[in-house]
All heavy atoms as a GROMACS GRO file, in nm:
protein
  574
    1MET      N    1  -2.761   0.138   0.906
    1MET     CA    2  -2.641   0.215   0.882
    1MET      C    3  -2.607   0.207   0.733
    1MET      O    4  -2.619   0.103   0.672
    1MET     CB    5  -2.525   0.159   0.966
    1MET     CG    6  -2.396   0.235   0.945
    1MET     SD    7  -2.257   0.165   1.036
    1MET     CE    8  -2.290   0.233   1.196
    2ASN      N    9  -2.566   0.318   0.676
    2ASN     CA   10  -2.530   0.322   0.534
    2ASN      C   11  -2.391   0.267   0.511
    2ASN      O   12  -2.300   0.290   0.591
    2ASN     CB   13  -2.537   0.466   0.482
    2ASN     CG   14  -2.677   0.519   0.480
    2ASN    OD1   15  -2.773   0.442   0.474
    2ASN    ND2   16  -2.692   0.650   0.487
    3ALA      N   17  -2.374   0.198   0.401
    3ALA     CA   18  -2.241   0.146   0.363
    3ALA      C   19  -2.156   0.262   0.314
    3ALA      O   20  -2.208   0.357   0.255
    3ALA     CB   21  -2.255   0.041   0.254
    4PRO      N   22  -2.025   0.258   0.338
    4PRO     CA   23  -1.938   0.366   0.289
    4PRO      C   24  -1.936   0.367   0.136
    4PRO      O   25  -1.951   0.264   0.072
    4PRO     CB   26  -1.801   0.331   0.346
    4PRO     CG   27  -1.808   0.188   0.381
    4PRO     CD   28  -1.952   0.156   0.409
    5ALA      N   29  -1.918   0.484   0.081
    5ALA     CA   30  -1.912   0.499  -0.065
    5ALA      C   31  -1.786   0.430  -0.118
    5ALA      O   32  -1.681   0.433  -0.055
    5ALA     CB   33  -1.910   0.646  -0.102
    6MET      N   34  -1.798   0.367  -0.232
    6MET     CA   35  -1.683   0.304  -0.296
    6MET      C   36  -1.610   0.410  -0.376
    6MET      O   37  -1.670   0.481  -0.456
    6MET     CB   38  -1.727   0.190  -0.387
    6MET     CG   39  -1.791   0.074  -0.314
    6MET     SD   40  -1.681  -0.007  -0.197
    6MET     CE   41  -1.563  -0.078  -0.308
    7LEU      N   42  -1.482   0.422  -0.353
    7LEU     CA   43  -1.401   0.520  -0.423
    7LEU      C   44  -1.301   0.449  -0.513
    7LEU      O   45  -1.259   0.338  -0.484
    7LEU     CB   46  -1.326   0.608  -0.324
    7LEU     CG   47  -1.412   0.687  -0.226
    7LEU    CD1   48  -1.325   0.759  -0.126
    7LEU    CD2   49  -1.501   0.784  -0.300
    8SER      N   50  -1.264   0.514  -0.619
    8SER     CA   51  -1.165   0.460  -0.711
    8SER      C   52  -1.058   0.565  -0.733
    8SER      O   53  -1.088   0.683  -0.749
    8SER     CB   54  -1.233   0.424  -0.844
    8SER     OG   55  -1.137   0.377  -0.935
    9LEU      N   56  -0.933   0.523  -0.733
    9LEU     CA   57  -0.820   0.613  -0.754
    9LEU      C   58  -0.731   0.553  -0.861
    9LEU      O   59  -0.692   0.437  -0.853
    9LEU     CB   60  -0.740   0.631  -0.624
    9LEU     CG   61  -0.613   0.712  -0.634
    9LEU    CD1   62  -0.644   0.857  -0.670
    9LEU    CD2   63  -0.537   0.704  -0.503
   10ARG      N   64  -0.698   0.632  -0.961
   10ARG     CA   65  -0.610   0.586  -1.068
   10ARG      C   66  -0.494   0.685  -1.078
   10ARG      O   67  -0.515   0.804  -1.090
   10ARG     CB   68  -0.684   0.581  -1.200
   10ARG     CG   69  -0.597   0.526  -1.312
   10ARG     CD   70  -0.677   0.517  -1.438
   10ARG     NE   71  -0.779   0.414  -1.417
   10ARG     CZ   72  -0.828   0.341  -1.514
   10ARG    NH1   73  -0.790   0.359  -1.638
   10ARG    NH2   74  -0.920   0.250  -1.488
   11LEU      N   75  -0.372   0.632  -1.069
   11LEU     CA   76  -0.252   0.714  -1.080
   11LEU      C   77  -0.172   0.670  -1.201
   11LEU      O   78  -0.166   0.552  -1.232
   11LEU     CB   79  -0.164   0.698  -0.956
   11LEU     CG   80  -0.222   0.743  -0.824
   11LEU    CD1   81  -0.129   0.705  -0.710
   11LEU    CD2   82  -0.246   0.892  -0.825
   12LYS      N   83  -0.107   0.764  -1.264
   12LYS     CA   84  -0.018   0.732  -1.374
   12LYS      C   85   0.116   0.800  -1.346
   12LYS      O   86   0.121   0.920  -1.323
   12LYS     CB   87  -0.077   0.783  -1.506
   12LYS     CG   88   0.006   0.746  -1.626
   12LYS     CD   89  -0.063   0.790  -1.754
   12LYS     CE   90   0.022   0.749  -1.874
   12LYS     NZ   91  -0.046   0.785  -1.999
   13ARG      N   92   0.221   0.721  -1.343
   13ARG     CA   93   0.355   0.772  -1.313
   13ARG      C   94   0.456   0.712  -1.410
   13ARG      O   95   0.441   0.599  -1.454
   13ARG     CB   96   0.398   0.733  -1.172
   13ARG     CG   97   0.313   0.790  -1.063
   13ARG     CD   98   0.346   0.936  -1.042
   13ARG     NE   99   0.280   0.990  -0.928
   13ARG     CZ  100   0.167   1.059  -0.933
   13ARG    NH1  101   0.107   1.078  -1.048
   13ARG    NH2  102   0.112   1.107  -0.826
   14HIS      N  103   0.560   0.788  -1.440
   14HIS     CA  104   0.672   0.736  -1.517
   14HIS      C  105   0.787   0.719  -1.418
   14HIS      O  106   0.832   0.815  -1.356
   14HIS     CB  107   0.714   0.834  -1.628
   14HIS     CG  108   0.833   0.786  -1.703
   14HIS    ND1  109   0.824   0.687  -1.799
   14HIS    CD2  110   0.962   0.820  -1.695
   14HIS    CE1  111   0.945   0.664  -1.846
   14HIS    NE2  112   1.030   0.743  -1.785
   15ILE      N  113   0.831   0.596  -1.401
   15ILE     CA  114   0.937   0.565  -1.305
   15ILE      C  115   1.057   0.512  -1.383
   15ILE      O  116   1.044   0.414  -1.458
   15ILE     CB  117   0.889   0.461  -1.201
   15ILE    CG1  118   0.769   0.518  -1.126
   15ILE    CG2  119   1.002   0.424  -1.107
   15ILE    CD1  120   0.699   0.420  -1.036
   16ARG      N  121   1.171   0.575  -1.364
   16ARG     CA  122   1.290   0.534  -1.437
   16ARG      C  123   1.357   0.418  -1.364
   16ARG      O  124   1.454   0.435  -1.290
   16ARG     CB  125   1.385   0.653  -1.449
   16ARG     CG  126   1.324   0.765  -1.533
   16ARG     CD  127   1.420   0.876  -1.553
   16ARG     NE  128   1.524   0.826  -1.644
   16ARG     CZ  129   1.624   0.898  -1.687
   16ARG    NH1  130   1.637   1.022  -1.648
   16ARG    NH2  131   1.713   0.847  -1.768
   17ALA      N  132   1.302   0.300  -1.388
   17ALA     CA  133   1.355   0.177  -1.328
   17ALA      C  134   1.304   0.060  -1.412
   17ALA      O  135   1.202   0.072  -1.480
   17ALA     CB  136   1.307   0.163  -1.184
   18PRO      N  137   1.372  -0.053  -1.406
   18PRO     CA  138   1.323  -0.170  -1.478
   18PRO      C  139   1.183  -0.211  -1.430
   18PRO      O  140   1.152  -0.203  -1.310
   18PRO     CB  141   1.425  -0.279  -1.445
   18PRO     CG  142   1.547  -0.206  -1.402
   18PRO     CD  143   1.498  -0.079  -1.338
   19ARG      N  144   1.098  -0.253  -1.522
   19ARG     CA  145   0.960  -0.291  -1.487
   19ARG      C  146   0.955  -0.396  -1.377
   19ARG      O  147   0.868  -0.393  -1.290
   19ARG     CB  148   0.888  -0.343  -1.610
   19ARG     CG  149   0.858  -0.237  -1.710
   19ARG     CD  150   0.789  -0.293  -1.830
   19ARG     NE  151   0.764  -0.185  -1.925
   19ARG     CZ  152   0.725  -0.203  -2.047
   19ARG    NH1  153   0.705  -0.326  -2.093
   19ARG    NH2  154   0.704  -0.101  -2.125
   20GLU      N  155   1.046  -0.491  -1.382
   20GLU     CA  156   1.047  -0.598  -1.283
   20GLU      C  157   1.068  -0.544  -1.143
   20GLU      O  158   1.006  -0.590  -1.047
   20GLU     CB  159   1.154  -0.703  -1.316
   20GLU     CG  160   1.132  -0.776  -1.447
   20GLU     CD  161   1.176  -0.696  -1.571
   20GLU    OE1  162   1.248  -0.594  -1.555
   20GLU    OE2  163   1.137  -0.736  -1.682
   21LYS      N  164   1.156  -0.446  -1.128
   21LYS     CA  165   1.182  -0.388  -0.995
   21LYS      C  166   1.062  -0.309  -0.945
   21LYS      O  167   1.028  -0.313  -0.826
   21LYS     CB  168   1.306  -0.299  -0.998
   21LYS     CG  169   1.436  -0.376  -1.009
   21LYS     CD  170   1.554  -0.282  -1.003
   21LYS     CE  171   1.616  -0.295  -0.867
   21LYS     NZ  172   1.741  -0.221  -0.855
   22VAL      N  173   0.997  -0.236  -1.034
   22VAL     CA  174   0.879  -0.159  -0.996
   22VAL      C  175   0.767  -0.255  -0.955
   22VAL      O  176   0.702  -0.235  -0.852
   22VAL     CB  177   0.833  -0.067  -1.111
   22VAL    CG1  178   0.702   0.002  -1.077
   22VAL    CG2  179   0.942   0.036  -1.144
   23PHE      N  180   0.744  -0.358  -1.033
   23PHE     CA  181   0.642  -0.458  -1.000
   23PHE      C  182   0.669  -0.519  -0.863
   23PHE      O  183   0.581  -0.527  -0.778
   23PHE     CB  184   0.637  -0.566  -1.108
   23PHE     CG  185   0.531  -0.670  -1.083
   23PHE    CD1  186   0.399  -0.645  -1.116
   23PHE    CD2  187   0.564  -0.791  -1.027
   23PHE    CE1  188   0.301  -0.740  -1.094
   23PHE    CE2  189   0.467  -0.887  -1.004
   23PHE     CZ  190   0.334  -0.861  -1.038
   24ASP      N  191   0.793  -0.560  -0.839
   24ASP     CA  192   0.829  -0.620  -0.710
   24ASP      C  193   0.804  -0.523  -0.595
   24ASP      O  194   0.757  -0.563  -0.488
   24ASP     CB  195   0.975  -0.665  -0.710
   24ASP     CG  196   1.000  -0.790  -0.793
   24ASP    OD1  197   0.901  -0.855  -0.834
   24ASP    OD2  198   1.118  -0.821  -0.818
   25ALA      N  199   0.834  -0.395  -0.614
   25ALA     CA  200   0.816  -0.295  -0.508
   25ALA      C  201   0.669  -0.277  -0.472
   25ALA      O  202   0.636  -0.236  -0.361
   25ALA     CB  203   0.875  -0.161  -0.552
   26ILE      N  204   0.580  -0.312  -0.565
   26ILE     CA  205   0.436  -0.298  -0.540
   26ILE      C  206   0.375  -0.424  -0.483
   26ILE      O  207   0.282  -0.417  -0.402
   26ILE     CB  208   0.365  -0.258  -0.671
   26ILE    CG1  209   0.411  -0.119  -0.714
   26ILE    CG2  210   0.214  -0.263  -0.656
   26ILE    CD1  211   0.367  -0.080  -0.852
   27VAL      N  212   0.427  -0.542  -0.518
   27VAL     CA  213   0.361  -0.666  -0.477
   27VAL      C  214   0.435  -0.747  -0.371
   27VAL      O  215   0.375  -0.836  -0.311
   27VAL     CB  216   0.332  -0.758  -0.599
   27VAL    CG1  217   0.244  -0.686  -0.700
   27VAL    CG2  218   0.459  -0.806  -0.663
   28LYS      N  219   0.560  -0.718  -0.345
   28LYS     CA  220   0.633  -0.793  -0.241
   28LYS      C  221   0.624  -0.717  -0.109
   28LYS      O  222   0.670  -0.604  -0.097
   28LYS     CB  223   0.779  -0.814  -0.282
   28LYS     CG  224   0.792  -0.910  -0.399
   28LYS     CD  225   0.935  -0.945  -0.427
   28LYS     CE  226   0.943  -1.049  -0.538
   28LYS     NZ  227   1.081  -1.085  -0.566
   29GLU      N  228   0.565  -0.783  -0.011
   29GLU     CA  229   0.535  -0.717   0.116
   29GLU      C  230   0.657  -0.654   0.181
   29GLU      O  231   0.650  -0.543   0.233
   29GLU     CB  232   0.468  -0.817   0.209
   29GLU     CG  233   0.332  -0.858   0.156
   29GLU     CD  234   0.274  -0.982   0.221
   29GLU    OE1  235   0.341  -1.046   0.304
   29GLU    OE2  236   0.159  -1.015   0.187
   30VAL      N  237   0.770  -0.722   0.179
   30VAL     CA  238   0.890  -0.667   0.243
   30VAL      C  239   0.936  -0.539   0.173
   30VAL      O  240   0.985  -0.446   0.238
   30VAL     CB  241   1.003  -0.773   0.250
   30VAL    CG1  242   1.056  -0.807   0.112
   30VAL    CG2  243   1.115  -0.727   0.341
   31LEU      N  244   0.917  -0.529   0.042
   31LEU     CA  245   0.955  -0.408  -0.031
   31LEU      C  246   0.851  -0.297  -0.011
   31LEU      O  247   0.887  -0.180  -0.002
   31LEU     CB  248   0.974  -0.438  -0.179
   31LEU     CG  249   1.086  -0.537  -0.211
   31LEU    CD1  250   1.092  -0.566  -0.360
   31LEU    CD2  251   1.221  -0.485  -0.161
   32VAL      N  252   0.724  -0.333  -0.002
   32VAL     CA  253   0.619  -0.235   0.024
   32VAL      C  254   0.647  -0.164   0.156
   32VAL      O  255   0.631  -0.043   0.169
   32VAL     CB  256   0.480  -0.303   0.027
   32VAL    CG1  257   0.374  -0.210   0.084
   32VAL    CG2  258   0.441  -0.350  -0.112
   33GLN      N  259   0.694  -0.238   0.254
   33GLN     CA  260   0.721  -0.179   0.386
   33GLN      C  261   0.829  -0.072   0.380
   33GLN      O  262   0.834   0.016   0.465
   33GLN     CB  263   0.760  -0.288   0.485
   33GLN     CG  264   0.644  -0.378   0.519
   33GLN     CD  265   0.683  -0.486   0.618
   33GLN    OE1  266   0.799  -0.505   0.650
   33GLN    NE2  267   0.584  -0.557   0.667
   34ALA      N  268   0.915  -0.077   0.280
   34ALA     CA  269   1.026   0.018   0.270
   34ALA      C  270   0.983   0.155   0.218
   34ALA      O  271   1.053   0.253   0.240
   34ALA     CB  272   1.135  -0.039   0.180
   35TRP      N  273   0.869   0.164   0.150
   35TRP     CA  274   0.837   0.292   0.087
   35TRP      C  275   0.691   0.338   0.097
   35TRP      O  276   0.663   0.454   0.076
   35TRP     CB  277   0.875   0.289  -0.062
   35TRP     CG  278   0.789   0.196  -0.143
   35TRP    CD1  279   0.807   0.062  -0.163
   35TRP    CD2  280   0.670   0.232  -0.214
   35TRP    NE1  281   0.708   0.012  -0.242
   35TRP    CE2  282   0.622   0.114  -0.276
   35TRP    CE3  283   0.600   0.351  -0.233
   35TRP    CZ2  284   0.507   0.112  -0.353
   35TRP    CZ3  285   0.486   0.348  -0.310
   35TRP    CH2  286   0.440   0.230  -0.369
   36GLN      N  287   0.598   0.253   0.130
   36GLN     CA  288   0.456   0.285   0.116
   36GLN      C  289   0.395   0.350   0.238
   36GLN      O  290   0.303   0.297   0.299
   36GLN     CB  291   0.379   0.158   0.078
   36GLN     CG  292   0.233   0.176   0.049
   36GLN     CD  293   0.204   0.264  -0.069
   36GLN    OE1  294   0.273   0.261  -0.168
   36GLN    NE2  295   0.101   0.344  -0.060
   37CYS      N  296   0.444   0.467   0.278
   37CYS     CA  297   0.377   0.545   0.382
   37CYS      C  298   0.436   0.686   0.384
   37CYS      O  299   0.545   0.710   0.332
   37CYS     CB  300   0.387   0.478   0.518
   37CYS     SG  301   0.551   0.468   0.587
   38PRO      N  302   0.363   0.781   0.443
   38PRO     CA  303   0.412   0.918   0.448
   38PRO      C  304   0.534   0.932   0.540
   38PRO      O  305   0.558   0.848   0.627
   38PRO     CB  306   0.294   0.996   0.508
   38PRO     CG  307   0.176   0.905   0.501
   38PRO     CD  308   0.230   0.765   0.497
   39ARG      N  309   0.606   1.040   0.522
   39ARG     CA  310   0.720   1.069   0.610
   39ARG      C  311   0.672   1.078   0.754
   39ARG      O  312   0.563   1.125   0.782
   39ARG     CB  313   0.786   1.201   0.571
   39ARG     CG  314   0.866   1.192   0.448
   39ARG     CD  315   0.946   1.321   0.428
   39ARG     NE  316   1.019   1.313   0.305
   39ARG     CZ  317   0.991   1.384   0.196
   39ARG    NH1  318   0.893   1.472   0.199
   39ARG    NH2  319   1.061   1.369   0.087
   40GLY      N  320   0.757   1.035   0.845
   40GLY     CA  321   0.722   1.040   0.986
   40GLY      C  322   0.644   0.920   1.033
   40GLY      O  323   0.610   0.910   1.150
   41MET      N  324   0.614   0.829   0.942
   41MET     CA  325   0.542   0.707   0.978
   41MET      C  326   0.620   0.587   0.927
   41MET      O  327   0.711   0.602   0.845
   41MET     CB  328   0.402   0.708   0.917
   41MET     CG  329   0.318   0.824   0.964
   41MET     SD  330   0.150   0.815   0.904
   41MET     CE  331   0.082   0.695   1.017
   42GLN      N  332   0.585   0.470   0.976
   42GLN     CA  333   0.646   0.348   0.924
   42GLN      C  334   0.538   0.243   0.906
   42GLN      O  335   0.433   0.248   0.969
   42GLN     CB  336   0.759   0.299   1.012
   42GLN     CG  337   0.717   0.253   1.148
   42GLN     CD  338   0.836   0.211   1.233
   42GLN    OE1  339   0.831   0.226   1.352
   42GLN    NE2  340   0.941   0.161   1.175
   43VAL      N  341   0.565   0.150   0.816
   43VAL     CA  342   0.470   0.042   0.791
   43VAL      C  343   0.486  -0.063   0.900
   43VAL      O  344   0.593  -0.118   0.918
   43VAL     CB  345   0.492  -0.018   0.650
   43VAL    CG1  346   0.401  -0.138   0.630
   43VAL    CG2  347   0.469   0.086   0.543
   44ALA      N  348   0.378  -0.087   0.973
   44ALA     CA  349   0.380  -0.188   1.078
   44ALA      C  350   0.350  -0.326   1.020
   44ALA      O  351   0.402  -0.427   1.069
   44ALA     CB  352   0.278  -0.152   1.187
   45ALA      N  353   0.266  -0.331   0.916
   45ALA     CA  354   0.231  -0.458   0.852
   45ALA      C  355   0.183  -0.430   0.710
   45ALA      O  356   0.123  -0.327   0.684
   45ALA     CB  357   0.121  -0.528   0.931
   46ALA      N  358   0.211  -0.524   0.621
   46ALA     CA  359   0.164  -0.513   0.483
   46ALA      C  360   0.125  -0.651   0.434
   46ALA      O  361   0.195  -0.749   0.457
   46ALA     CB  362   0.274  -0.454   0.394
   47LYS      N  363   0.009  -0.657   0.368
   47LYS     CA  364  -0.038  -0.781   0.306
   47LYS      C  365  -0.077  -0.749   0.163
   47LYS      O  366  -0.152  -0.655   0.138
   47LYS     CB  367  -0.159  -0.836   0.381
   47LYS     CG  368  -0.129  -0.881   0.522
   47LYS     CD  369  -0.253  -0.932   0.589
   47LYS     CE  370  -0.224  -0.966   0.735
   47LYS     NZ  371  -0.345  -1.003   0.807
   48VAL      N  372  -0.025  -0.826   0.069
   48VAL     CA  373  -0.054  -0.803  -0.072
   48VAL      C  374  -0.087  -0.936  -0.138
   48VAL      O  375  -0.008  -1.029  -0.133
   48VAL     CB  376   0.068  -0.739  -0.144
   48VAL    CG1  377   0.037  -0.719  -0.291
   48VAL    CG2  378   0.107  -0.608  -0.079
   49ASP      N  379  -0.204  -0.943  -0.198
   49ASP     CA  380  -0.245  -1.059  -0.278
   49ASP      C  381  -0.251  -1.010  -0.422
   49ASP      O  382  -0.349  -0.946  -0.462
   49ASP     CB  383  -0.380  -1.111  -0.231
   49ASP     CG  384  -0.427  -1.231  -0.312
   49ASP    OD1  385  -0.356  -1.273  -0.407
   49ASP    OD2  386  -0.535  -1.284  -0.280
   50ALA      N  387  -0.147  -1.036  -0.500
   50ALA     CA  388  -0.132  -0.978  -0.634
   50ALA      C  389  -0.204  -1.058  -0.743
   50ALA      O  390  -0.158  -1.063  -0.855
   50ALA     CB  391   0.016  -0.965  -0.666
   51ARG      N  392  -0.316  -1.116  -0.708
   51ARG     CA  393  -0.397  -1.186  -0.808
   51ARG      C  394  -0.515  -1.098  -0.847
   51ARG      O  395  -0.546  -1.000  -0.778
   51ARG     CB  396  -0.451  -1.317  -0.750
   51ARG     CG  397  -0.339  -1.415  -0.716
   51ARG     CD  398  -0.395  -1.539  -0.655
   51ARG     NE  399  -0.448  -1.507  -0.521
   51ARG     CZ  400  -0.504  -1.596  -0.442
   51ARG    NH1  401  -0.517  -1.721  -0.480
   51ARG    NH2  402  -0.549  -1.561  -0.324
   52VAL      N  403  -0.580  -1.131  -0.959
   52VAL     CA  404  -0.700  -1.058  -1.000
   52VAL      C  405  -0.800  -1.062  -0.884
   52VAL      O  406  -0.825  -1.168  -0.826
   52VAL     CB  407  -0.761  -1.121  -1.128
   52VAL    CG1  408  -0.895  -1.057  -1.159
   52VAL    CG2  409  -0.664  -1.105  -1.243
   53ASP      N  410  -0.852  -0.948  -0.849
   53ASP     CA  411  -0.945  -0.930  -0.737
   53ASP      C  412  -0.880  -0.957  -0.601
   53ASP      O  413  -0.948  -0.973  -0.501
   53ASP     CB  414  -1.072  -1.014  -0.754
   53ASP     CG  415  -1.188  -0.960  -0.672
   53ASP    OD1  416  -1.200  -0.836  -0.661
   53ASP    OD2  417  -1.265  -1.041  -0.618
   54GLY      N  418  -0.749  -0.961  -0.596
   54GLY     CA  419  -0.678  -0.980  -0.470
   54GLY      C  420  -0.682  -0.854  -0.384
   54GLY      O  421  -0.694  -0.743  -0.435
   55ALA      N  422  -0.676  -0.870  -0.257
   55ALA     CA  423  -0.682  -0.758  -0.163
   55ALA      C  424  -0.543  -0.718  -0.117
   55ALA      O  425  -0.450  -0.798  -0.119
   55ALA     CB  426  -0.768  -0.796  -0.043
   56TRP      N  427  -0.531  -0.593  -0.076
   56TRP     CA  428  -0.406  -0.544  -0.015
   56TRP      C  429  -0.442  -0.462   0.108
   56TRP      O  430  -0.552  -0.406   0.116
   56TRP     CB  431  -0.324  -0.460  -0.113
   56TRP     CG  432  -0.395  -0.337  -0.162
   56TRP    CD1  433  -0.482  -0.329  -0.268
   56TRP    CD2  434  -0.388  -0.206  -0.106
   56TRP    NE1  435  -0.529  -0.201  -0.282
   56TRP    CE2  436  -0.472  -0.123  -0.183
   56TRP    CE3  437  -0.320  -0.150   0.001
   56TRP    CZ2  438  -0.489   0.012  -0.155
   56TRP    CZ3  439  -0.337  -0.015   0.027
   56TRP    CH2  440  -0.419   0.064  -0.050
   57GLN      N  441  -0.354  -0.461   0.204
   57GLN     CA  442  -0.376  -0.383   0.325
   57GLN      C  443  -0.241  -0.340   0.380
   57GLN      O  444  -0.146  -0.419   0.384
   57GLN     CB  445  -0.452  -0.461   0.431
   57GLN     CG  446  -0.480  -0.378   0.554
   57GLN     CD  447  -0.569  -0.450   0.654
   57GLN    OE1  448  -0.608  -0.564   0.634
   57GLN    NE2  449  -0.600  -0.383   0.761
   58ILE      N  450  -0.234  -0.216   0.420
   58ILE     CA  451  -0.112  -0.162   0.481
   58ILE      C  452  -0.151  -0.095   0.612
   58ILE      O  453  -0.243  -0.014   0.616
   58ILE     CB  454  -0.043  -0.060   0.388
   58ILE    CG1  455  -0.002  -0.128   0.259
   58ILE    CG2  456   0.077   0.004   0.458
   58ILE    CD1  457   0.046  -0.036   0.152
   59GLU      N  458  -0.083  -0.132   0.720
   59GLU     CA  459  -0.104  -0.070   0.849
   59GLU      C  460   0.018   0.016   0.880
   59GLU      O  461   0.130  -0.034   0.878
   59GLU     CB  462  -0.124  -0.175   0.959
   59GLU     CG  463  -0.152  -0.112   1.093
   59GLU     CD  464  -0.170  -0.215   1.203
   59GLU    OE1  465  -0.216  -0.327   1.172
   59GLU    OE2  466  -0.135  -0.183   1.317
   60MET      N  467  -0.006   0.144   0.903
   60MET     CA  468   0.102   0.238   0.932
   60MET      C  469   0.097   0.280   1.078
   60MET      O  470  -0.010   0.280   1.139
   60MET     CB  471   0.090   0.360   0.842
   60MET     CG  472   0.103   0.328   0.694
   60MET     SD  473   0.060   0.468   0.590
   60MET     CE  474  -0.119   0.454   0.590
   61ARG      N  475   0.214   0.315   1.131
   61ARG     CA  476   0.224   0.359   1.270
   61ARG      C  477   0.296   0.493   1.273
   61ARG      O  478   0.401   0.511   1.210
   61ARG     CB  479   0.299   0.255   1.351
   61ARG     CG  480   0.308   0.287   1.498
   61ARG     CD  481   0.374   0.176   1.580
   61ARG     NE  482   0.498   0.132   1.519
   61ARG     CZ  483   0.524   0.006   1.482
   61ARG    NH1  484   0.435  -0.087   1.496
   61ARG    NH2  485   0.640  -0.025   1.430
   62SER      N  486   0.240   0.589   1.347
   62SER     CA  487   0.303   0.720   1.361
   62SER      C  488   0.410   0.714   1.470
   62SER      O  489   0.419   0.617   1.545
   62SER     CB  490   0.198   0.826   1.397
   62SER     OG  491   0.153   0.807   1.530
   63ARG      N  492   0.488   0.820   1.478
   63ARG     CA  493   0.591   0.828   1.583
   63ARG      C  494   0.530   0.820   1.722
   63ARG      O  495   0.591   0.769   1.815
   63ARG     CB  496   0.669   0.958   1.569
   63ARG     CG  497   0.756   0.964   1.449
   63ARG     CD  498   0.832   1.095   1.445
   63ARG     NE  499   0.907   1.102   1.320
   63ARG     CZ  500   0.914   1.208   1.244
   63ARG    NH1  501   0.853   1.320   1.278
   63ARG    NH2  502   0.984   1.206   1.133
   64GLU      N  503   0.407   0.871   1.735
   64GLU     CA  504   0.339   0.871   1.866
   64GLU      C  505   0.272   0.738   1.897
   64GLU      O  506   0.221   0.718   2.005
   64GLU     CB  507   0.233   0.982   1.869
   64GLU     CG  508   0.290   1.122   1.859
   64GLU     CD  509   0.327   1.162   1.716
   64GLU    OE1  510   0.264   1.110   1.621
   64GLU    OE2  511   0.420   1.242   1.700
   65GLY      N  512   0.271   0.647   1.799
   65GLY     CA  513   0.214   0.514   1.821
   65GLY      C  514   0.074   0.495   1.765
   65GLY      O  515   0.020   0.385   1.773
   66SER      N  516   0.013   0.599   1.710
   66SER     CA  517  -0.119   0.583   1.648
   66SER      C  518  -0.106   0.493   1.526
   66SER      O  519  -0.007   0.495   1.455
   66SER     CB  520  -0.174   0.719   1.605
   66SER     OG  521  -0.192   0.803   1.715
   67ARG      N  522  -0.210   0.414   1.502
   67ARG     CA  523  -0.210   0.321   1.388
   67ARG      C  524  -0.319   0.360   1.289
   67ARG      O  525  -0.428   0.401   1.329
   67ARG     CB  526  -0.230   0.178   1.436
   67ARG     CG  527  -0.113   0.128   1.514
   67ARG     CD  528  -0.137  -0.016   1.560
   67ARG     NE  529  -0.022  -0.068   1.629
   67ARG     CZ  530   0.073  -0.141   1.572
   67ARG    NH1  531   0.064  -0.174   1.446
   67ARG    NH2  532   0.176  -0.184   1.641
   68PHE      N  533  -0.286   0.347   1.161
   68PHE     CA  534  -0.378   0.378   1.052
   68PHE      C  535  -0.370   0.265   0.950
   68PHE      O  536  -0.261   0.221   0.918
   68PHE     CB  537  -0.340   0.511   0.985
   68PHE     CG  538  -0.334   0.625   1.082
   68PHE    CD1  539  -0.213   0.656   1.146
   68PHE    CD2  540  -0.444   0.701   1.110
   68PHE    CE1  541  -0.206   0.760   1.236
   68PHE    CE2  542  -0.437   0.806   1.199
   68PHE     CZ  543  -0.318   0.836   1.263
   69ALA      N  544  -0.484   0.222   0.899
   69ALA     CA  545  -0.487   0.114   0.801
   69ALA      C  546  -0.553   0.163   0.672
   69ALA      O  547  -0.651   0.238   0.676
   69ALA     CB  548  -0.560  -0.007   0.855
   70VAL      N  549  -0.497   0.120   0.560
   70VAL     CA  550  -0.555   0.146   0.428
   70VAL      C  551  -0.554   0.015   0.351
   70VAL      O  552  -0.476  -0.075   0.381
   70VAL     CB  553  -0.479   0.255   0.349
   70VAL    CG1  554  -0.487   0.388   0.418
   70VAL    CG2  555  -0.334   0.215   0.329
   71GLY      N  556  -0.642   0.004   0.256
   71GLY     CA  557  -0.645  -0.119   0.178
   71GLY      C  558  -0.743  -0.109   0.063
   71GLY      O  559  -0.810  -0.007   0.045
   72GLY      N  560  -0.747  -0.214  -0.015
   72GLY     CA  561  -0.837  -0.217  -0.128
   72GLY      C  562  -0.827  -0.349  -0.202
   72GLY      O  563  -0.766  -0.444  -0.156
   73ARG      N  564  -0.884  -0.351  -0.320
   73ARG     CA  565  -0.882  -0.468  -0.408
   73ARG      C  566  -0.828  -0.428  -0.542
   73ARG      O  567  -0.850  -0.325  -0.591
   73ARG     CB  568  -1.023  -0.523  -0.431
   73ARG     CG  569  -1.078  -0.590  -0.311
   73ARG     CD  570  -1.189  -0.686  -0.352
   73ARG     NE  571  -1.225  -0.772  -0.244
   73ARG     CZ  572  -1.154  -0.878  -0.205
   73ARG    NH1  573  -1.044  -0.911  -0.266
   73ARG    NH2  574  -1.193  -0.951  -0.104
   0.00000   0.00000   0.00000
C-alpha cells in the first residue's frame, strides 16, 4: 500500500489582537475548542503539543454525529 502524500499548508493572517491572546488561542486546547472547526460542527477533542516537532489533533463532530479528525506536526 502506498503512503499518503505529505502536504504542507502555510497561511498568513493579520489579526487585530495582542500576540499573547492569539498564541494562546492556537496552543491552549480549551481555547482551540472554541473556534477551530467549521460552522455546524463542534470540537469533540483537541490535543496540542506546542513544542518543536510537536503534534496536534482536532476531532470534530457534526450535528448528525459524524466524526472527523485532522492533525499534523
